[in-house]
C-alpha angles and dihedrals in degrees: 000000000000114000109240124213116237109258091243089063095047129096115246090247090055091051091050092048093049093045087065094057112020116142104193115072092213090053090051091052091050092050092047093050092050092048092049091047089056095043109024091166089073089065091047092050091049090049091049090052091051091049092048090053091050091048091051090051092049091049092050091048091048092052088060090062135063135204122247121176091343093306129110110247124189116228113237 
């Protein structure tokens, strides 16, 4: 078995390369945690994307409804 460096001792490019082809789930989690700790904005950007998708879904659901006397009424 090839001895693997701990993620904290790896270059960011090495982490990225290994993230594409890790085999052990635990190793993948370690690599992911180290990468996020170096670049926390990646997590934030992913979270923003998830929230935008949820907002788009809510907006599309809302457009299927109309307001009547201050209450939400579903169009039939």
